[in-house]
C-alpha atoms as one frame of an Amber mdcrd trajectory, in Angstrom:
protein
  12.199  35.348 -37.643  11.313  35.109 -33.619  13.787  37.101 -31.134  16.156
  35.303 -28.860  14.068  36.451 -26.335  10.729  35.230 -27.779  12.193  31.854
 -28.331  13.696  31.865 -25.037  10.467  33.104 -23.062   8.499  29.700 -24.858
  10.972  27.388 -24.340  10.958  28.473 -20.386   7.596  27.931 -20.474   7.954
  24.197 -21.881  10.765  23.566 -19.285   7.977  24.250 -16.346   6.009  21.341
 -17.529   8.653  18.988 -16.303   7.953  20.336 -12.308   4.381  20.827 -13.105
   3.885  17.159 -14.518   1.243  18.064 -17.448  -0.341  15.669 -19.195   0.372
  14.366 -22.892  -2.344  16.467 -24.256  -1.492  19.511 -22.562   1.749  20.240
 -24.168   0.588  20.299 -27.689  -1.946  22.262 -26.848   0.622  24.569 -25.728
   2.785  24.430 -28.377   0.239  25.443 -31.094  -0.562  28.428 -29.108   3.015
  29.969 -28.232   4.055  28.873 -31.896   1.749  31.182 -33.881   2.644  33.932
 -31.927   6.282  33.512 -32.519   6.414  32.804 -36.345   4.736  34.236 -39.658
   2.188  31.395 -40.145  -1.386  31.612 -39.722  -2.346  28.450 -37.955  -0.627
  25.311 -36.288  -1.510  21.550 -35.586   0.299  18.427 -34.143  -0.591  15.351
 -34.446   0.798  12.243 -32.490   1.084   8.797 -34.112   1.076   5.512 -32.928
   1.602   2.901 -35.366  -1.441   0.714 -36.060  -3.585   2.904 -34.249  -5.554
   6.037 -34.928  -4.200   9.512 -33.329  -5.254   9.687 -29.681  -3.822  12.919
 -29.430  -4.275  16.123 -31.868  -3.867  19.594 -31.047  -4.734  22.936 -33.036
  -4.371  26.814 -32.341  -7.930  26.795 -33.991 -10.947  25.202 -35.463  -8.978
  25.620 -39.116  -5.793  24.019 -38.619  -7.887  21.627 -36.661  -9.948  20.857
 -39.781  -6.370  20.416 -41.460  -5.134  18.026 -38.837  -8.191  15.804 -39.019
  -8.336  15.799 -43.091  -4.820  14.080 -43.110  -5.876  11.504 -40.950  -9.037
  10.965 -42.608  -7.215  10.591 -46.451  -4.326   8.926 -44.701  -2.247  11.378
 -46.709  -0.394  14.445 -46.267   2.689  16.362 -44.901   2.081  15.249 -41.343
   2.553  11.597 -42.399   5.425  11.963 -44.353   7.264  14.071 -41.636   6.546
  11.450 -39.381   7.543   8.342 -41.890  10.881  10.108 -42.558  11.749  12.018
 -40.166  12.692  15.019 -42.270  10.591  18.616 -42.559   8.591  18.802 -45.661
   7.713  22.161 -47.024   5.178  22.883 -49.561   5.300  26.341 -50.228   2.289
  26.278 -52.516  -0.500  23.605 -52.364  -1.793  24.976 -55.762   0.844  23.660
 -57.501   1.848  20.847 -55.724   1.382  17.151 -57.168   2.547  14.891 -54.174
  -0.920  14.913 -52.054  -3.460  14.310 -54.388  -6.329  14.160 -51.752  -4.985
  16.304 -49.113  -3.982  18.947 -51.605  -7.191  19.749 -53.523  -9.640  19.895
 -50.312  -6.767  21.959 -48.182  -6.873  24.650 -50.834 -10.588  24.738 -51.254
 -10.535  25.400 -47.597  -8.066  28.443 -47.970  -4.955  26.827 -47.198  -2.265
  27.913 -49.462   1.162  26.352 -47.924   2.269  24.301 -45.189   5.672  23.252
 -43.367   5.824  20.364 -41.458   8.337  19.160 -38.851   8.710  15.995 -37.289
   8.554  15.119 -33.696  11.197  13.033 -32.576  13.172  11.903 -29.915  16.234
  10.000 -30.589  15.083   6.965 -32.970  11.974   7.430 -31.496   9.068   8.993
 -33.321   6.104  10.519 -31.932   4.310  12.609 -34.547   4.196  15.873 -36.727
   3.969  19.447 -36.238   2.322  21.306 -38.962   2.671  25.194 -39.812  -0.344
  26.525 -42.080  -0.223  29.752 -44.455  -2.823  31.508 -46.285   0.071  32.635
 -48.525   2.514  31.106 -50.737   6.041  31.043 -49.803   8.149  28.973 -47.380
   9.918  30.530 -44.007  13.462  32.144 -43.974  16.518  29.793 -42.220  16.096
  31.246 -39.022  12.103  30.555 -39.043  12.711  27.021 -40.192  15.334  26.441
 -37.681  13.307  27.939 -34.655  10.373  25.686 -35.648  12.239  22.834 -35.540
  13.910  23.306 -32.252  10.505  23.866 -30.765   9.250  20.809 -32.575  12.291
  18.886 -30.867  11.727  20.849 -27.534   7.721  19.633 -27.171   9.031  15.989
 -28.761  11.268  15.516 -25.876   8.643  16.527 -22.920   5.901  14.468 -24.899
   8.037  11.778 -24.716   8.693  12.175 -20.759   4.516  12.722 -20.263   4.460
   9.554 -21.822   6.951   7.575 -20.162   5.357   9.198 -16.738   1.872   7.933
 -18.200   3.092   4.111 -19.035   4.752   4.183 -15.635   1.450   5.080 -13.811
  -0.277   2.464 -16.259   2.423  -0.312 -15.377   1.879   0.699 -11.619  -1.634
   0.357 -11.564  -2.199  -2.958 -13.680   0.936  -4.359 -10.815  -0.912  -3.046
  -8.107  -4.369  -4.466  -9.427  -2.707  -8.063 -10.315  -1.251  -8.080  -6.831
  -4.095  -7.497  -4.983  -6.701 -10.109  -7.045  -6.570 -14.104  -7.206  -5.955
 -14.485 -10.605  -8.275 -17.541 -10.989 -11.706 -15.842 -10.031 -10.429 -12.152
 -10.459 -11.770 -11.555  -6.684  -9.586  -9.844  -3.973  -6.870 -11.774  -2.705
  -5.860 -12.045   0.948  -4.041  -8.427   0.994  -6.668  -6.772  -0.379  -9.156
  -8.243   1.898  -6.997  -7.254   4.952  -6.884  -3.634   3.747 -10.645  -3.313
   3.630 -10.981  -5.592   6.752  -8.668  -2.572   8.312 -10.587  -0.025   7.111
 -14.102  -1.308   8.046 -12.906  -2.137  11.325 -11.613   1.447  11.773 -15.054
   2.807  10.290 -16.925   0.428  12.724 -15.057   1.334  15.752 -16.481   5.298
  14.897 -20.071   4.302  13.848 -20.439   1.373  16.744 -21.780  -0.696  13.654
 -20.019  -4.474  13.358 -18.551  -5.770  11.227 -18.894  -9.503  10.789 -16.342
 -11.709   8.527 -18.253 -15.519   7.135 -15.257 -18.015   6.042 -16.608 -20.475
   3.688 -14.211 -23.970   3.236 -15.726 -26.265   0.457 -15.832 -29.937   2.720
 -13.333 -32.790   0.767 -12.656 -30.467  -1.860  -8.903 -32.471  -2.109 -11.422
 -35.415  -3.276 -12.805 -33.147  -6.665  -9.014 -32.824  -7.347  -7.950 -36.419
  -6.711 -10.723 -37.995  -8.410 -11.641 -35.268 -11.565  -8.411 -33.373 -11.767
  -7.152 -29.904 -11.121  -8.795 -28.157 -13.935 -12.295 -29.479 -12.878 -11.231
 -28.392  -9.188 -10.472 -25.069 -10.862 -13.895 -24.503 -12.703 -15.424 -25.634
  -9.534 -13.673 -22.822  -7.791 -14.639 -20.454 -10.345 -18.218 -21.319 -10.097
 -18.490 -21.072  -6.195 -17.044 -17.642  -6.862 -19.738 -16.677  -9.055 -22.709
 -18.250  -6.862 -21.079 -16.131  -3.916 -20.720 -12.811  -5.767 -24.805 -13.493
  -6.713 -25.636 -13.603  -2.734 -23.773 -10.614  -0.840 -25.127  -7.427  -0.859
 -23.627  -4.382  -2.858 -21.266  -3.058   0.049 -20.122  -6.355   1.196 -16.209
  -7.719  -0.076 -15.851 -11.697  -0.975 -12.361 -12.702  -1.366 -10.528 -15.863
  -2.159  -7.759 -16.468   0.179  -6.564 -19.863  -0.773  -7.236 -23.052  -2.029
 -11.127 -23.461  -1.522 -11.195 -20.920   1.394 -13.772 -18.055   0.049 -14.558
 -15.038   2.728 -17.098 -12.074   2.925 -16.520  -9.308   4.579 -19.975  -7.635
   6.069 -20.447  -4.013   6.927 -22.479  -1.768   8.821 -24.718  -4.325  11.075
 -27.007  -3.232  13.386 -27.100  -6.723  15.069 -25.720 -10.053  14.546 -28.397
 -11.770  13.573 -28.293  -9.919  10.233 -25.907 -12.296   9.106 -27.472 -15.650
  10.019 -29.664 -15.324   6.998 -26.417 -14.914   4.645 -24.821 -17.806   6.215
 -27.542 -20.288   5.359 -27.588 -19.042   1.859 -24.137 -19.774   1.021 -24.820
 -22.807   2.493 -27.730 -23.681   0.303 -25.905 -22.066  -2.909 -23.130 -24.011
  -2.870 -25.036 -27.427  -1.953 -27.190 -27.295  -5.002 -25.389 -29.513  -8.316
 -22.395 -28.322 -10.230 -22.262 -28.930 -13.786 -18.898 -28.873 -15.095 -17.589
 -30.078 -18.225 -20.403 -32.552 -18.557 -20.032 -33.634 -14.949 -22.344 -33.164
 -12.288 -20.828 -32.370  -8.728 -22.314 -31.906  -5.205 -20.356 -30.274  -2.464
 -21.094 -28.660   0.660 -19.557 -25.744   2.732 -18.585 -25.240   6.407 -18.918
 -21.391   7.307 -17.459 -19.844  10.141 -18.543 -16.251  11.245 -16.763 -13.618
  13.471 -17.594 -10.283  14.836 -16.050  -6.988  15.295 -17.560  -3.914  16.590
 -14.344  -1.492  18.114 -11.611  -0.327  15.951  -8.954  -2.089  18.087  -9.788
  -5.404  16.453  -7.839  -6.221  13.986  -7.991  -8.105  10.259  -5.923 -10.941
  11.563  -8.082 -11.665  14.412 -10.972 -11.525  12.729 -10.067 -14.108  10.394
  -8.627 -16.286  13.128 -11.593 -16.267  14.650 -13.763 -17.110  12.092 -11.155
 -20.160  11.207 -11.554 -21.635  14.391 -15.719 -21.403  14.066 -15.464 -22.626
  10.736 -13.587 -25.854  11.999 -15.615 -26.188  14.631 -18.402 -26.434  11.967
 -16.448 -29.162  10.342 -15.797 -30.880  13.044 -19.840 -31.486  13.520 -20.102
 -32.676  10.140 -19.577 -30.142   7.600 -22.550 -28.535   5.442 -23.530 -25.931
   8.181 -22.428 -22.507   9.787 -21.052 -21.547  13.392 -20.755 -18.378  15.384
 -17.186 -17.850  16.784 -17.150 -18.379  20.692 -14.042 -16.514  21.337 -12.310
 -15.754  24.244 -12.409 -11.936  23.962 -15.968 -12.210  24.068 -15.621 -14.371
  27.455 -13.582 -11.129  28.990 -16.368  -8.608  27.855 -18.554 -10.126  30.131
 -16.081 -10.400  32.835 -14.060  -6.941  32.315 -15.206  -4.938  35.302 -13.986
  -8.176  37.428 -10.720  -8.179  35.628  -9.654  -4.651  36.429 -10.433  -5.412
  40.084  -7.918  -8.403  39.914  -5.485  -5.921  38.009  -5.747  -3.682  40.894
  -3.506  -5.775  43.368  -1.748  -7.305  40.821   1.613  -5.625  41.102   1.732
  -5.833  44.559   0.866  -9.700  44.603   3.792 -10.285  41.762   1.587 -11.520
  39.465   2.911  -9.515  36.481   6.215 -10.520  35.231   8.359  -9.738  32.037
   9.680 -11.968  28.881  11.960 -10.920  26.375  12.392 -11.426  22.910  16.073
 -11.037  21.229  16.396  -8.900  18.756  19.509  -9.136  16.359  21.433  -8.123
  13.553  19.956  -9.336  10.372  23.258 -10.028   8.875  25.523 -12.140  11.349
  22.695 -12.867  13.712  24.332 -11.036  16.849  21.746  -9.936  19.502  21.594
  -6.029  19.813  18.652  -5.886  22.098  15.726  -7.511  23.426  11.979  -6.430
  23.696  10.475  -6.570  26.813   6.937  -8.247  26.842   4.516  -7.745  29.322
   2.580 -10.766  30.918  -0.381 -11.066  33.744  -0.162 -14.396  35.202  -4.346
 -14.412  36.599  -4.716 -16.851  39.425  -7.407 -18.460  37.506  -6.997 -17.159
  33.623  -3.564 -18.142  33.213  -0.933 -16.194  31.396  -2.396 -13.002  29.382
  -0.956 -11.003  27.055  -0.136  -7.193  26.929  -3.191  -6.649  24.057  -5.550
  -7.878  27.514  -3.501  -5.930  30.113  -2.897  -2.776  28.647  -6.248  -1.646
  27.907  -7.442  -3.205  31.357  -4.982  -0.836  33.044  -5.939   2.447  30.726
  -9.856   2.300  31.675  -8.728   1.338  35.262  -6.608   4.073  35.991  -3.503
   1.534  36.480  -1.317   2.328  33.454   0.940   4.667  34.978   1.480   2.159
  37.902   1.766  -1.091  35.236   3.998   0.996  33.177   6.263   2.354  35.990
   6.549  -1.316  36.772   7.755  -2.300  33.633  10.302   0.289  33.028  11.865
  -0.273  36.648  12.051  -4.395  36.006  13.162  -4.086  32.280  16.244  -1.872
  33.433  16.860  -3.994  36.146  17.171  -7.200  34.352  19.337  -5.033  31.586
  21.699  -4.261  34.466  22.294  -7.663  35.724  22.776  -9.061  32.114  25.123
  -6.190  31.197  27.404  -6.793  34.328  27.670 -10.209  33.795  28.338 -10.038
  30.321  29.795  -7.153  29.641  27.358  -6.060  26.693  26.998  -1.789  27.738
  25.641  -2.071  23.910  22.505  -4.342  24.840  19.110  -2.186  23.865  16.021
  -2.909  26.203  13.070  -1.758  23.597   9.781  -0.726  25.504   6.389  -0.445
  24.517   4.311   2.422  25.655   0.665   2.971  25.325  -0.680   5.923  23.900
  -2.567   7.282  27.815   0.592   6.577  29.021   3.311   8.152  26.816   0.856
  11.419  26.228  -0.047  11.680  30.201   1.673  15.361  31.414   4.550  13.920
  33.468   5.503  10.657  31.882   9.039  12.145  30.354  10.040  13.527  34.207
   9.141   9.650  35.530  10.714   7.903  33.133  13.967  10.496  33.630  13.650
   9.531  36.862  13.220   6.145  36.759  16.064   5.391  34.463  18.335   7.624
  37.610  17.239   5.554  40.010  17.983   2.273  38.070  21.655   3.610  36.676
  20.491   3.273  33.159  21.796   5.052  30.572  18.671   6.604  28.442  20.532
   5.610  25.333  20.346   2.437  25.966  16.416   2.499  25.907  13.917   2.291
  22.851  10.441   3.231  23.389   8.055   1.819  21.237   4.717   3.456  20.077
   2.100   2.729  17.373   0.939   5.090  14.864  -2.283   5.871  17.250   0.000
   8.179  19.073   0.509   9.916  16.269  -2.838  10.581  14.812  -4.962  11.027
  17.544  -2.952  14.514  18.364   0.208  15.000  16.381   0.661  18.539  17.873
   0.986  17.024  21.425   2.543  13.960  20.207   5.592  15.621  18.727   5.964
  18.132  21.599   6.236  14.880  24.070   8.499  13.203  21.396  11.085  15.784
  21.069  11.159  15.910  24.838  11.665  12.377  25.309  14.832  12.946  22.129
  16.168  15.601  24.275  16.355  13.123  27.053  18.287  10.690  24.990  16.423
   7.755  24.624  15.693   6.517  21.430  12.030   6.143  19.550  10.792   3.736
  17.341   7.245   3.693  15.586   6.016  -0.105  15.981   3.754  -2.478  13.960
   4.195  -0.238  10.544   2.422  -1.233   7.850  -0.980  -2.030   9.369  -4.183
   0.202   9.483  -3.342   3.681   7.956   0.146   3.569   8.336   1.700   6.667
   6.548   5.760   7.255   5.360   4.812  10.793   6.413   4.990   9.879   9.981
   8.795   8.928   9.258   9.487  12.168   8.167   7.252  14.525  10.350   8.172
  12.457  13.686  11.915  12.644  15.633  11.882   8.921  14.997  15.021   6.796
  15.237  13.535   3.496  14.001  10.887   1.648  12.124   9.508  -1.603  13.244
   7.418  -3.517  10.212   4.861  -5.497  11.408   4.715  -9.093  11.411   1.662
  -8.871   8.716   3.825  -7.345   6.458   6.659 -10.090   6.568   4.462 -12.757
   6.384   3.457 -11.415   2.863   7.557 -11.309   1.528   7.445 -14.967   0.680
   5.140 -15.534  -2.580   3.316 -12.125  -2.665   4.659  -9.478  -4.790   2.925
  -6.376  -2.506   5.498  -7.497   0.300   8.743  -6.929  -0.937   7.695  -3.860
  -2.583   6.063  -1.930   0.708   9.384  -3.377   2.601  11.846  -2.096  -0.217
   9.945   1.186   0.315  10.305   1.752   4.298  14.246   0.761   3.773  14.809
   3.409   1.240  12.914   6.108   3.174  14.624   5.165   6.652  17.799   5.350
   4.778  17.006   8.671   3.409  16.186   9.663   7.056  18.812   7.731   8.885
  16.696   5.459  10.470  17.070   1.877  11.394  15.000  -0.669  10.158  13.555
  -3.691  12.167  11.771  -6.372  10.855   9.287  -8.013  13.332   7.780 -11.654
  13.018  10.262 -13.361  10.935   9.251 -17.038  10.977  11.149 -18.914   8.385
  14.181 -19.248   6.870  12.712 -17.866   3.760  11.425 -14.444   5.424  14.954
 -14.293   7.336  16.818 -14.253   3.530  13.895 -11.966   2.504  14.440  -8.962
   5.265  18.246  -9.219   4.753  18.162  -9.076   1.233  15.884  -6.025   1.318
  18.286  -4.149   3.609  16.463  -4.856   7.150  19.065  -3.555   9.704  17.812
  -6.080  12.500  15.248  -8.711  12.664  13.261 -10.096  15.417  10.777 -13.145
  15.382  10.102 -16.921  16.347  12.900 -17.756  13.635  15.516 -16.344  16.023
  13.932 -16.951  19.532  10.585 -17.150  21.208  10.090 -14.732  24.027  11.786
 -15.910  27.231  12.527 -15.146  31.224  14.869 -13.253  32.179  17.195 -15.705
  33.293  17.012 -17.420  30.294  18.417 -14.510  28.597  21.254 -14.504  30.941
  21.942 -17.792  29.758  22.007 -16.934  26.082  23.617 -13.890  26.223
């Protein structure tokens, strides 16, 4: 009989498998080796059994024991199967005199086996398989050894069951993610997966300086196919279209179905735009060929819009929007053709230098202004704060958004001047509202660019501005993007710690885009996480959206952080963010951005 210390050592080793996440096979492998060390046997084997299938997991202490395990499976007979079926131990003290296993017994004896003792592997009502102990001498084990063997079998069964549950959870999670990222009709990537790939592609293009192109193909008059021939024929057509487009693209390209009859191709690592023109033409030609579906010949055409990106600051939604605009331009020209996007950004790039000169005097000329968008309590709708949104009323181009102003200010060396004006103007406006309405609890949310917040004296300048405008630091929340945290995490941690000591709050903006990581929430001294509008848009009709938001809320609760849902535009999205536990919300559903005097009236 094994000593208490020997048995304790083996059990302790098994306990460690719980924290080391042992795979299923490793558990019986470990059991058969250790049990031979502590019991009077010559070998041991384990077979895990699943009804209706061959054993997936077999372990043995040596080649001889493995032969006996495989023999029981081959002849479909033996103590292993009986112990599994009955849930009781089976003791065969001398196989030479035993008649209950006429197929297994003689062959095992011929191979040198004399006695076998088998113990069921069970977890409650669940049966997993059996542990076989082999002896080359006749006789059973004493009661102490039998008890120790069953204890080890039970412990191993518990850990095997646990490992199976982990494996099934991983498999289910993988299957769920696979389904949630692919179109059920064509099997192509859907909008969610395609968006991820575009984000990654644009980041890579920003480093490689190569172009990225999107080609958005939309079938012309597809609705007529459904109306005349029925939706089943329409679905058959979409499947055939997917097959033809798959045959056209390069191995490194991505083809996705966005919705309805919209297909999009992502082309990476392009040296020049001219490379895309032949593909766009091939798409049009391939889809113009007749389709024969269920005995019906159909002829369709497609309009293709093409958009390009070559810098890391371009995002998937903008690319898709540009390609969509180009596609509709092709439709307005009669369809069955392709159109290259003529975007505002391209026009800006051509006159960037003149815009930088225009911005130089914009503050002094009074061309900058702030709009404000309310942030509300998700439950109840009370206004808890406002986000300041920078606008530039350009004399000839009209109102320009922060996405245009901030990069220009950074390149022209004006970001400190512009940022200082934003802080001062926003604090003065807030003071006016608070004085009129007694809303000292109203928060002011300010976006700060990476170059601005990482400048050597940003913290001191901000502190001075807050003193000048008589603004409590606790009423100000600075919104930073993940780029600030990724580019120089060490420096970012020092700066953010300093801001926290000053008393301002810190929010991670646009969480859920790019390479957003839950690690940021834990590593940096953040008070709030703002979920990107793109994630909120996926909350209704897309299973991936709620999973991400729920995970963010759960992490925030553990870290004592507030969660703000951005871009809430519909009643369904509002209900979804409330159900998922988002503390605050922002978006067109509650209010569009408005001037300071309109905020005054709203309060």
